[in-house]
MOPAC internal coordinates of N, CA, C and O (Angstrom, degrees):
PM7 1SCF
backbone

  N    0.0000 0     0.00 0     0.00 0    0    0    0
  C    1.4407 1     0.00 0     0.00 0    1    0    0
  C    1.5277 1   108.77 1     0.00 0    2    1    0
  O    1.2310 1   119.95 1   -47.95 1    3    2    1
  N    1.2972 1   117.70 1   132.05 1    3    2    1
  C    1.4619 1   121.98 1  -177.97 1    5    3    2
  C    1.5234 1   110.56 1   -73.81 1    6    5    3
  O    1.2310 1   121.60 1   -38.50 1    7    6    5
  N    1.3241 1   114.54 1   141.50 1    7    6    5
  C    1.4611 1   119.69 1   177.79 1    9    7    6
  C    1.5145 1   109.46 1   -83.56 1   10    9    7
  O    1.2310 1   120.88 1   -35.87 1   11   10    9
  N    1.3021 1   115.91 1   144.13 1   11   10    9
  C    1.4551 1   120.08 1   176.32 1   13   11   10
  C    1.5118 1   109.58 1   -76.72 1   14   13   11
  O    1.2310 1   120.94 1   -21.04 1   15   14   13
  N    1.3164 1   115.81 1   158.96 1   15   14   13
  C    1.4620 1   120.45 1  -178.44 1   17   15   14
  C    1.5285 1   111.02 1   -63.80 1   18   17   15
  O    1.2310 1   120.06 1   148.88 1   19   18   17
  N    1.3226 1   117.49 1   -31.12 1   19   18   17
  C    1.4602 1   120.56 1   179.67 1   21   19   18
  C    1.5191 1   111.91 1   -70.08 1   22   21   19
  O    1.2310 1   119.87 1   155.81 1   23   22   21
  N    1.3227 1   117.84 1   -24.19 1   23   22   21
  C    1.4573 1   121.09 1  -178.50 1   25   23   22
  C    1.5208 1   112.41 1   -82.57 1   26   25   23
  O    1.2310 1   119.69 1   161.82 1   27   26   25
  N    1.3204 1   118.20 1   -18.18 1   27   26   25
  C    1.4523 1   121.41 1   179.37 1   29   27   26
  C    1.5290 1   107.54 1   -76.96 1   30   29   27
  O    1.2310 1   120.11 1   -53.52 1   31   30   29
  N    1.3393 1   117.39 1   126.48 1   31   30   29
  C    1.4576 1   120.22 1  -177.30 1   33   31   30
  C    1.5313 1   112.82 1   -58.73 1   34   33   31
  O    1.2310 1   121.53 1   -30.09 1   35   34   33
  N    1.3044 1   114.68 1   149.91 1   35   34   33
  C    1.4598 1   121.71 1  -177.98 1   37   35   34
  C    1.5266 1   111.78 1   -57.39 1   38   37   35
  O    1.2310 1   119.96 1   136.33 1   39   38   37
  N    1.3378 1   117.68 1   -43.67 1   39   38   37
  C    1.4660 1   119.76 1  -177.87 1   41   39   38
  C    1.5300 1   112.27 1   -66.49 1   42   41   39
  O    1.2310 1   120.23 1   147.79 1   43   42   41
  N    1.3219 1   117.17 1   -32.21 1   43   42   41
  C    1.4688 1   119.80 1   177.64 1   45   43   42
  C    1.5240 1   109.85 1   -67.92 1   46   45   43
  O    1.2310 1   120.58 1   136.07 1   47   46   45
  N    1.3365 1   116.50 1   -43.93 1   47   46   45
  C    1.4589 1   119.69 1   176.90 1   49   47   46
  C    1.5235 1   110.62 1   -62.76 1   50   49   47
  O    1.2310 1   120.36 1   140.81 1   51   50   49
  N    1.3262 1   116.91 1   -39.19 1   51   50   49
  C    1.4564 1   121.26 1   178.40 1   53   51   50
  C    1.5265 1   110.89 1   -63.53 1   54   53   51
  O    1.2310 1   120.47 1   135.67 1   55   54   53
  N    1.3294 1   116.71 1   -44.33 1   55   54   53
  C    1.4643 1   120.75 1   179.94 1   57   55   54
  C    1.5282 1   111.43 1   -62.06 1   58   57   55
  O    1.2310 1   120.38 1   138.82 1   59   58   57
  N    1.3145 1   116.89 1   -41.18 1   59   58   57
  C    1.4667 1   120.43 1   178.71 1   61   59   58
  C    1.5229 1   110.71 1   -65.18 1   62   61   59
  O    1.2310 1   120.13 1   136.78 1   63   62   61
  N    1.3164 1   117.35 1   -43.22 1   63   62   61
  C    1.4692 1   120.73 1   178.71 1   65   63   62
  C    1.5209 1   111.49 1   -64.32 1   66   65   63
  O    1.2310 1   120.22 1   138.74 1   67   66   65
  N    1.3290 1   117.18 1   -41.26 1   67   66   65
  C    1.4650 1   120.14 1   178.59 1   69   67   66
  C    1.5245 1   110.51 1   -66.81 1   70   69   67
  O    1.2310 1   120.01 1   139.42 1   71   70   69
  N    1.3332 1   117.59 1   -40.58 1   71   70   69
  C    1.4660 1   120.31 1   178.27 1   73   71   70
  C    1.5287 1   110.89 1   -61.80 1   74   73   71
  O    1.2310 1   120.37 1   137.26 1   75   74   73
  N    1.3297 1   116.91 1   -42.74 1   75   74   73
  C    1.4679 1   119.74 1   177.37 1   77   75   74
  C    1.5271 1   111.09 1   -64.40 1   78   77   75
  O    1.2310 1   120.37 1   140.57 1   79   78   77
  N    1.3234 1   116.90 1   -39.43 1   79   78   77
  C    1.4660 1   120.06 1   177.25 1   81   79   78
  C    1.5231 1   110.72 1   -63.53 1   82   81   79
  O    1.2310 1   120.05 1   139.59 1   83   82   81
  N    1.3304 1   117.52 1   -40.41 1   83   82   81
  C    1.4614 1   120.46 1   177.73 1   85   83   82
  C    1.5279 1   111.35 1   -62.38 1   86   85   83
  O    1.2310 1   120.48 1   138.34 1   87   86   85
  N    1.3209 1   116.69 1   -41.66 1   87   86   85
  C    1.4739 1   120.02 1   179.38 1   89   87   86
  C    1.5251 1   110.35 1   -63.90 1   90   89   87
  O    1.2310 1   120.33 1   135.75 1   91   90   89
  N    1.3272 1   116.98 1   -44.25 1   91   90   89
  C    1.4662 1   120.35 1   179.87 1   93   91   90
  C    1.5257 1   110.17 1   -63.78 1   94   93   91
  O    1.2310 1   120.41 1   135.18 1   95   94   93
  N    1.3311 1   116.82 1   -44.82 1   95   94   93
  C    1.4658 1   120.61 1  -179.00 1   97   95   94
  C    1.5270 1   110.81 1   -65.87 1   98   97   95
  O    1.2310 1   119.82 1   137.47 1   99   98   97
  N    1.3325 1   117.95 1   -42.53 1   99   98   97
  C    1.4601 1   121.01 1  -178.16 1  101   99   98
  C    1.5197 1   112.46 1   -69.26 1  102  101   99
  O    1.2310 1   119.98 1   151.38 1  103  102  101
  N    1.3145 1   117.64 1   -28.62 1  103  102  101
  C    1.4616 1   120.82 1  -177.50 1  105  103  102
  C    1.5212 1   112.91 1  -102.09 1  106  105  103
  O    1.2310 1   119.83 1  -174.17 1  107  106  105
  N    1.3248 1   117.94 1     5.83 1  107  106  105
  C    1.4663 1   121.89 1  -178.51 1  109  107  106
  C    1.5241 1   109.43 1   -61.36 1  110  109  107
  O    1.2310 1   119.25 1   -65.89 1  111  110  109
  N    1.3410 1   119.03 1   114.11 1  111  110  109
  C    1.4633 1   120.60 1  -176.67 1  113  111  110
  C    1.5302 1   113.18 1   -90.07 1  114  113  111
  O    1.2310 1   121.33 1   -33.16 1  115  114  113
  N    1.3062 1   115.07 1   146.84 1  115  114  113
  C    1.4551 1   121.56 1   173.05 1  117  115  114
  C    1.5203 1   107.38 1  -142.31 1  118  117  115
  O    1.2310 1   120.85 1   -53.16 1  119  118  117
  N    1.3183 1   115.98 1   126.84 1  119  118  117
  C    1.4534 1   121.62 1  -178.38 1  121  119  118
  C    1.5186 1   109.03 1   -91.54 1  122  121  119
  O    1.2310 1   120.44 1   -53.93 1  123  122  121
  N    1.3093 1   116.76 1   126.07 1  123  122  121
  C    1.4604 1   120.34 1   179.36 1  125  123  122
  C    1.5150 1   111.03 1   170.99 1  126  125  123
  O    1.2310 1   121.28 1    17.31 1  127  126  125
  N    1.3246 1   115.16 1  -162.69 1  127  126  125
  C    1.4647 1   120.82 1   179.37 1  129  127  126
  C    1.5310 1   109.23 1   -66.11 1  130  129  127
  O    1.2310 1   119.77 1   -29.24 1  131  130  129
  N    1.3406 1   118.04 1   150.76 1  131  130  129
  C    1.4686 1   120.43 1   179.66 1  133  131  130
  C    1.5316 1   111.86 1   -61.84 1  134  133  131
  O    1.2310 1   120.63 1   -39.79 1  135  134  133
  N    1.3289 1   116.40 1   140.21 1  135  134  133
  C    1.4654 1   121.38 1   179.93 1  137  135  134
  C    1.5225 1   111.71 1   -85.43 1  138  137  135
  O    1.2310 1   119.50 1   162.05 1  139  138  137
  N    1.3204 1   118.56 1   -17.95 1  139  138  137
  C    1.4648 1   121.29 1   175.31 1  141  139  138
  C    1.5219 1   108.64 1  -141.00 1  142  141  139
  O    1.2310 1   121.18 1   -19.76 1  143  142  141
  N    1.3248 1   115.36 1   160.24 1  143  142  141
  C    1.4648 1   121.14 1  -177.60 1  145  143  142
  C    1.5263 1   109.80 1   -84.69 1  146  145  143
  O    1.2310 1   120.71 1   -35.83 1  147  146  145
  N    1.3046 1   116.25 1   144.17 1  147  146  145
  C    1.4537 1   123.34 1   174.74 1  149  147  146
  C    1.5171 1   107.60 1  -147.41 1  150  149  147
  O    1.2310 1   120.01 1   -12.12 1  151  150  149
  N    1.2942 1   117.58 1   167.88 1  151  150  149
  C    1.4544 1   121.59 1  -177.64 1  153  151  150
  C    1.5214 1   109.83 1   -60.69 1  154  153  151
  O    1.2310 1   120.98 1   -58.11 1  155  154  153
  N    1.3078 1   115.73 1   121.89 1  155  154  153
  C    1.4518 1   121.48 1   179.50 1  157  155  154
  C    1.5109 1   113.94 1    85.32 1  158  157  155
  O    1.2310 1   119.60 1  -168.12 1  159  158  157
  N    1.3249 1   118.37 1    11.88 1  159  158  157
  C    1.4641 1   119.91 1  -178.56 1  161  159  158
  C    1.5198 1   110.38 1   -75.09 1  162  161  159
  O    1.2310 1   121.62 1   -33.73 1  163  162  161
  N    1.3109 1   114.51 1   146.27 1  163  162  161
  C    1.4590 1   122.08 1   178.51 1  165  163  162
  C    1.5253 1   107.14 1  -136.44 1  166  165  163
  O    1.2310 1   119.82 1   -65.23 1  167  166  165
  N    1.3396 1   117.96 1   114.77 1  167  166  165
  C    1.4667 1   119.73 1  -178.26 1  169  167  166
  C    1.5313 1   113.79 1   -60.56 1  170  169  167
  O    1.2310 1   120.16 1   158.12 1  171  170  169
  N    1.3183 1   117.29 1   -21.88 1  171  170  169
  C    1.4646 1   120.33 1   179.21 1  173  171  170
  C    1.5341 1   111.70 1   -78.76 1  174  173  171
  O    1.2310 1   120.33 1   158.64 1  175  174  173
  N    1.3349 1   116.98 1   -21.36 1  175  174  173
  C    1.4702 1   121.84 1  -178.93 1  177  175  174
  C    1.5282 1   108.71 1   -91.64 1  178  177  175
  O    1.2310 1   120.23 1   -58.71 1  179  178  177
  N    1.3347 1   117.17 1   121.29 1  179  178  177
  C    1.4581 1   121.03 1  -178.88 1  181  179  178
  C    1.5195 1   111.12 1   -77.13 1  182  181  179
  O    1.2310 1   121.43 1   -36.78 1  183  182  181
  N    1.3393 1   114.88 1   143.22 1  183  182  181
  C    1.4619 1   122.98 1  -178.79 1  185  183  182
  C    1.5280 1   108.78 1  -134.64 1  186  185  183
  O    1.2310 1   120.69 1    -7.76 1  187  186  185
  N    1.3384 1   116.28 1   172.24 1  187  186  185
  C    1.4592 1   121.71 1   173.35 1  189  187  186
  C    1.5246 1   108.41 1   -92.46 1  190  189  187
  O    1.2310 1   120.42 1   -60.99 1  191  190  189
  N    1.3321 1   116.81 1   119.01 1  191  190  189
  C    1.4582 1   123.36 1   176.01 1  193  191  190
  C    1.5294 1   107.76 1   -98.27 1  194  193  191
  O    1.2310 1   120.21 1   -55.94 1  195  194  193
  N    1.3333 1   117.21 1   124.06 1  195  194  193
  C    1.4635 1   121.53 1  -178.36 1  197  195  194
  C    1.5176 1   110.75 1  -108.48 1  198  197  195
  O    1.2310 1   120.92 1   -50.75 1  199  198  197
  N    1.3313 1   115.84 1   129.25 1  199  198  197
  C    1.4518 1   122.25 1   177.32 1  201  199  198
  C    1.5163 1   111.21 1   119.91 1  202  201  199
  O    1.2310 1   121.53 1   -30.21 1  203  202  201
  N    1.3351 1   114.68 1   149.79 1  203  202  201
  C    1.4536 1   120.31 1   176.30 1  205  203  202
  C    1.5158 1   108.06 1  -149.66 1  206  205  203
  O    1.2310 1   116.71 1   -42.06 1  207  206  205
  N    1.2595 1   123.86 1   137.94 1  207  206  205
  C    1.4648 1   129.39 1    -3.89 1  209  207  206
  C    1.5219 1   112.58 1   -79.68 1  210  209  207
  O    1.2310 1   120.15 1   167.41 1  211  210  209
  N    1.3423 1   117.33 1   -12.59 1  211  210  209
  C    1.4683 1   120.82 1   176.71 1  213  211  210
  C    1.5145 1   109.02 1  -100.67 1  214  213  211
  O    1.2310 1   120.52 1   -47.67 1  215  214  213
  N    1.3241 1   116.61 1   132.33 1  215  214  213
  C    1.4637 1   120.22 1   177.21 1  217  215  214
  C    1.5251 1   107.61 1   -74.70 1  218  217  215
  O    1.2310 1   120.75 1   -58.64 1  219  218  217
  N    1.3291 1   116.16 1   121.36 1  219  218  217
  C    1.4610 1   121.17 1  -177.82 1  221  219  218
  C    1.5224 1   112.37 1   -95.43 1  222  221  219
  O    1.2310 1   120.30 1   151.62 1  223  222  221
  N    1.3126 1   117.03 1   -28.38 1  223  222  221
  C    1.4611 1   120.56 1  -178.42 1  225  223  222
  C    1.5232 1   109.06 1  -151.89 1  226  225  223
  O    1.2310 1   121.58 1   -22.99 1  227  226  225
  N    1.3054 1   114.58 1   157.01 1  227  226  225
  C    1.4623 1   121.70 1   177.55 1  229  227  226
  C    1.5157 1   108.05 1  -129.82 1  230  229  227
  O    1.2310 1   121.10 1   -44.43 1  231  230  229
  N    1.3329 1   115.50 1   135.57 1  231  230  229
  C    1.4550 1   120.07 1   172.62 1  233  231  230
  C    1.5247 1   107.67 1  -109.46 1  234  233  231
  O    1.2310 1   121.27 1   -62.69 1  235  234  233
  N    1.3183 1   115.18 1   117.31 1  235  234  233
  C    1.4568 1   122.71 1   177.61 1  237  235  234
  C    1.5252 1   106.84 1  -108.14 1  238  237  235
  O    1.2310 1   120.23 1   -52.83 1  239  238  237
  N    1.3203 1   117.17 1   127.17 1  239  238  237
  C    1.4721 1   120.50 1  -177.84 1  241  239  238
  C    1.5225 1   111.82 1   -64.21 1  242  241  239
  O    1.2310 1   120.26 1   158.04 1  243  242  241
  N    1.3181 1   117.10 1   -21.96 1  243  242  241
  C    1.4670 1   119.83 1  -179.63 1  245  243  242
  C    1.5229 1   112.85 1   -86.70 1  246  245  243
  O    1.2310 1   119.89 1   145.81 1  247  246  245
  N    1.3203 1   117.81 1   -34.19 1  247  246  245
  C    1.4663 1   118.56 1  -173.95 1  249  247  246
  C    1.5227 1   114.14 1  -126.84 1  250  249  247
  O    1.2310 1   119.04 1  -177.82 1  251  250  249
  N    1.3201 1   119.44 1     2.18 1  251  250  249
  C    1.4582 1   121.23 1   174.49 1  253  251  250
  C    1.5215 1   114.41 1    92.76 1  254  253  251
  O    1.2310 1   121.13 1    25.59 1  255  254  253
  N    1.3206 1   115.44 1  -154.41 1  255  254  253
  C    1.4643 1   123.01 1  -174.23 1  257  255  254
  C    1.5273 1   110.54 1   -89.34 1  258  257  255
  O    1.2310 1   120.92 1   -43.55 1  259  258  257
  N    1.3316 1   115.85 1   136.45 1  259  258  257
  C    1.4664 1   122.32 1   177.68 1  261  259  258
  C    1.5182 1   108.11 1  -127.76 1  262  261  259
  O    1.2310 1   120.80 1   -50.58 1  263  262  261
  N    1.3268 1   116.08 1   129.42 1  263  262  261
  C    1.4613 1   122.17 1   179.56 1  265  263  262
  C    1.5245 1   108.16 1   -86.51 1  266  265  263
  O    1.2310 1   120.96 1   -45.39 1  267  266  265
  N    1.3391 1   115.76 1   134.61 1  267  266  265
  C    1.4535 1   121.08 1  -177.31 1  269  267  266
  C    1.5170 1   113.37 1   -86.57 1  270  269  267
  O    1.2310 1   120.55 1    -9.10 1  271  270  269
  N    1.3182 1   116.56 1   170.90 1  271  270  269
  C    1.4678 1   120.62 1  -177.75 1  273  271  270
  C    1.5298 1   113.58 1   -71.07 1  274  273  271
  O    1.2310 1   119.33 1   155.94 1  275  274  273
  N    1.3224 1   118.88 1   -24.06 1  275  274  273
  C    1.4615 1   120.86 1  -177.55 1  277  275  274
  C    1.5164 1   113.32 1   -80.13 1  278  277  275
  O    1.2310 1   119.66 1   163.63 1  279  278  277
  N    1.3186 1   118.26 1   -16.37 1  279  278  277
  C    1.4612 1   120.48 1  -176.80 1  281  279  278
  C    1.5257 1   111.09 1   -62.20 1  282  281  279
  O    1.2310 1   120.27 1   150.25 1  283  282  281
  N    1.3333 1   117.08 1   -29.75 1  283  282  281
  C    1.4671 1   120.90 1  -178.13 1  285  283  282
  C    1.5233 1   112.30 1   -74.57 1  286  285  283
  O    1.2310 1   119.78 1   165.73 1  287  286  285
  N    1.3093 1   118.02 1   -14.27 1  287  286  285
  C    1.4602 1   121.45 1   175.90 1  289  287  286
  C    1.5293 1   111.87 1  -105.41 1  290  289  287
  O    1.2310 1   120.23 1   141.84 1  291  290  289
  N    1.3231 1   117.16 1   -38.16 1  291  290  289
  C    1.4709 1   121.27 1  -173.67 1  293  291  290
  C    1.5272 1   111.90 1   -73.83 1  294  293  291
  O    1.2310 1   119.72 1   131.68 1  295  294  293
  N    1.3065 1   118.13 1   -48.32 1  295  294  293
  C    1.4703 1   121.38 1  -176.79 1  297  295  294
  C    1.5357 1   111.50 1   -63.05 1  298  297  295
  O    1.2310 1   118.50 1   132.96 1  299  298  297
  N    1.3473 1   120.46 1   -47.04 1  299  298  297
  C    1.4719 1   118.03 1   176.14 1  301  299  298
  C    1.5317 1   113.21 1   -62.50 1  302  301  299
  O    1.2310 1   119.80 1   144.27 1  303  302  301
  N    1.3274 1   117.98 1   -35.73 1  303  302  301
  C    1.4616 1   120.50 1   177.43 1  305  303  302
  C    1.5221 1   110.84 1   -63.92 1  306  305  303
  O    1.2310 1   120.06 1   137.83 1  307  306  305
  N    1.3119 1   117.49 1   -42.17 1  307  306  305
  C    1.4638 1   120.92 1   177.84 1  309  307  306
  C    1.5248 1   110.54 1   -64.76 1  310  309  307
  O    1.2310 1   120.37 1   138.56 1  311  310  309
  N    1.3208 1   116.89 1   -41.44 1  311  310  309
  C    1.4648 1   120.36 1   177.25 1  313  311  310
  C    1.5192 1   111.82 1   -63.26 1  314  313  311
  O    1.2310 1   120.52 1   140.75 1  315  314  313
  N    1.3285 1   116.62 1   -39.25 1  315  314  313
  C    1.4636 1   121.20 1   178.20 1  317  315  314
  C    1.5286 1   110.89 1   -63.22 1  318  317  315
  O    1.2310 1   120.35 1   136.75 1  319  318  317
  N    1.3224 1   116.93 1   -43.25 1  319  318  317
  C    1.4664 1   120.86 1   178.93 1  321  319  318
  C    1.5280 1   110.61 1   -61.42 1  322  321  319
  O    1.2310 1   120.08 1   134.12 1  323  322  321
  N    1.3221 1   117.46 1   -45.88 1  323  322  321
  C    1.4651 1   120.66 1   178.90 1  325  323  322
  C    1.5273 1   111.66 1   -65.94 1  326  325  323
  O    1.2310 1   120.06 1   144.51 1  327  326  325
  N    1.3428 1   117.49 1   -35.49 1  327  326  325
  C    1.4584 1   121.50 1   178.86 1  329  327  326
  C    1.5315 1   110.38 1   -65.64 1  330  329  327
  O    1.2310 1   119.90 1   137.67 1  331  330  329
  N    1.3264 1   117.79 1   -42.33 1  331  330  329
  C    1.4657 1   121.25 1   178.77 1  333  331  330
  C    1.5277 1   110.46 1   -62.15 1  334  333  331
  O    1.2310 1   120.33 1   135.53 1  335  334  333
  N    1.3354 1   116.97 1   -44.47 1  335  334  333
  C    1.4650 1   120.42 1   178.94 1  337  335  334
  C    1.5289 1   110.52 1   -62.54 1  338  337  335
  O    1.2310 1   120.17 1   139.58 1  339  338  337
  N    1.3311 1   117.27 1   -40.42 1  339  338  337
  C    1.4629 1   121.32 1   179.16 1  341  339  338
  C    1.5250 1   111.16 1   -64.56 1  342  341  339
  O    1.2310 1   120.08 1   135.20 1  343  342  341
  N    1.3387 1   117.46 1   -44.80 1  343  342  341
  C    1.4638 1   120.41 1   179.55 1  345  343  342
  C    1.5247 1   111.73 1   -64.58 1  346  345  343
  O    1.2310 1   120.10 1   138.01 1  347  346  345
  N    1.3122 1   117.41 1   -41.99 1  347  346  345
  C    1.4667 1   120.14 1   178.69 1  349  347  346
  C    1.5228 1   110.07 1   -63.66 1  350  349  347
  O    1.2310 1   120.24 1   137.76 1  351  350  349
  N    1.3263 1   117.14 1   -42.24 1  351  350  349
  C    1.4637 1   120.78 1   179.03 1  353  351  350
  C    1.5287 1   111.06 1   -63.64 1  354  353  351
  O    1.2310 1   120.18 1   136.02 1  355  354  353
  N    1.3290 1   117.27 1   -43.98 1  355  354  353
  C    1.4627 1   120.63 1   179.45 1  357  355  354
  C    1.5235 1   110.96 1   -65.39 1  358  357  355
  O    1.2310 1   119.84 1   139.42 1  359  358  357
  N    1.3216 1   117.92 1   -40.58 1  359  358  357
  C    1.4594 1   121.59 1   179.08 1  361  359  358
  C    1.5231 1   110.68 1   -63.97 1  362  361  359
  O    1.2310 1   120.59 1   136.18 1  363  362  361
  N    1.3303 1   116.48 1   -43.82 1  363  362  361
  C    1.4703 1   119.83 1   179.51 1  365  363  362
  C    1.5234 1   110.62 1   -64.93 1  366  365  363
  O    1.2310 1   119.98 1   138.88 1  367  366  365
  N    1.3355 1   117.64 1   -41.12 1  367  366  365
  C    1.4674 1   120.87 1   179.58 1  369  367  366
  C    1.5273 1   110.52 1   -64.89 1  370  369  367
  O    1.2310 1   120.68 1   137.55 1  371  370  369
  N    1.3322 1   116.30 1   -42.45 1  371  370  369
  C    1.4645 1   120.20 1   179.95 1  373  371  370
  C    1.5274 1   110.38 1   -65.63 1  374  373  371
  O    1.2310 1   120.56 1   137.97 1  375  374  373
  N    1.3129 1   116.53 1   -42.03 1  375  374  373
  C    1.4601 1   120.86 1  -179.86 1  377  375  374
  C    1.5278 1   110.95 1   -65.65 1  378  377  375
  O    1.2310 1   120.97 1   139.20 1  379  378  377
  N    1.3513 1   115.76 1   -40.80 1  379  378  377
  C    1.4664 1   120.20 1   179.10 1  381  379  378
  C    1.5244 1   110.83 1   -65.59 1  382  381  379
  O    1.2310 1   119.94 1   138.03 1  383  382  381
  N    1.3416 1   117.72 1   -41.97 1  383  382  381
  C    1.4628 1   119.92 1  -178.81 1  385  383  382
  C    1.5198 1   110.82 1   -68.28 1  386  385  383
  O    1.2310 1   119.54 1   143.44 1  387  386  385
  N    1.3411 1   118.49 1   -36.56 1  387  386  385
  C    1.4620 1   119.46 1   178.67 1  389  387  386
  C    1.5281 1   110.85 1   -69.74 1  390  389  387
  O    1.2310 1   119.90 1   144.93 1  391  390  389
  N    1.3388 1   117.79 1   -35.07 1  391  390  389
  C    1.4623 1   119.21 1   177.57 1  393  391  390
  C    1.5295 1   110.58 1   -69.91 1  394  393  391
  O    1.2310 1   120.04 1   146.42 1  395  394  393
  N    1.3314 1   117.54 1   -33.58 1  395  394  393
  C    1.4669 1   120.31 1   176.11 1  397  395  394
  C    1.5278 1   110.81 1   -67.55 1  398  397  395
  O    1.2310 1   120.65 1   141.66 1  399  398  397
  N    1.3449 1   116.37 1   -38.34 1  399  398  397
  C    1.4640 1   119.55 1   177.86 1  401  399  398
  C    1.5255 1   110.92 1   -65.46 1  402  401  399
  O    1.2310 1   120.37 1   139.09 1  403  402  401
  N    1.3401 1   116.89 1   -40.91 1  403  402  401
  C    1.4596 1   120.04 1   177.86 1  405  403  402
  C    1.5251 1   110.82 1   -64.52 1  406  405  403
  O    1.2310 1   120.31 1   141.29 1  407  406  405
  N    1.3086 1   117.02 1   -38.71 1  407  406  405
  C    1.4652 1   120.50 1   178.46 1  409  407  406
  C    1.5233 1   110.70 1   -66.30 1  410  409  407
  O    1.2310 1   120.85 1   141.75 1  411  410  409
  N    1.3429 1   115.99 1   -38.25 1  411  410  409
  C    1.4589 1   119.60 1   178.88 1  413  411  410
  C    1.5263 1   110.62 1   -67.28 1  414  413  411
  O    1.2310 1   120.11 1   140.63 1  415  414  413
  N    1.3284 1   117.40 1   -39.37 1  415  414  413
  C    1.4706 1   121.19 1   178.01 1  417  415  414
  C    1.5249 1   110.46 1   -66.07 1  418  417  415
  O    1.2310 1   120.38 1   144.11 1  419  418  417
  N    1.3143 1   116.88 1   -35.89 1  419  418  417
  C    1.4732 1   120.31 1  -178.51 1  421  419  418
  C    1.5221 1   110.91 1   -69.65 1  422  421  419
  O    1.2310 1   119.81 1   148.39 1  423  422  421
  N    1.3119 1   117.98 1   -31.61 1  423  422  421
  C    1.4567 1   120.25 1  -178.93 1  425  423  422
  C    1.5344 1   112.02 1   -80.09 1  426  425  423
  O    1.2310 1   120.06 1   163.94 1  427  426  425
  N    1.3331 1   117.48 1   -16.06 1  427  426  425
  C    1.4618 1   120.29 1   179.73 1  429  427  426
  C    1.5214 1   110.09 1   -66.73 1  430  429  427
  O    1.2310 1   119.73 1   140.71 1  431  430  429
  N    1.2838 1   118.13 1   -39.29 1  431  430  429
  C    1.4725 1   121.69 1  -178.38 1  433  431  430
  C    1.4522 1   108.14 1   -73.53 1  434  433  431
  O    1.2310 1   120.10 1   180.00 1  435  434  433

């Protein structure tokens, strides 16, 4: 049975929205001169720069995909943010379910 949107916890919805925003921001393309140097780069040759506000990767039609220097800081930071939201959501759900169980036990007597 499908869950209604109201039944999905706020933090879970927030985590999904933030994850989608991270994907859009990380894959945001801009065509132009390369934002960082790589082997065989030519500032006169336009490439696809992916990421905003920091370019995380460049796709050059001549030499393929190049990972930028910021990817090693941005991607782990984004993962850390999503991990914190997930842990807080799981802790709140566990705490809520245990308090409901205690309330149910109290009403039995």
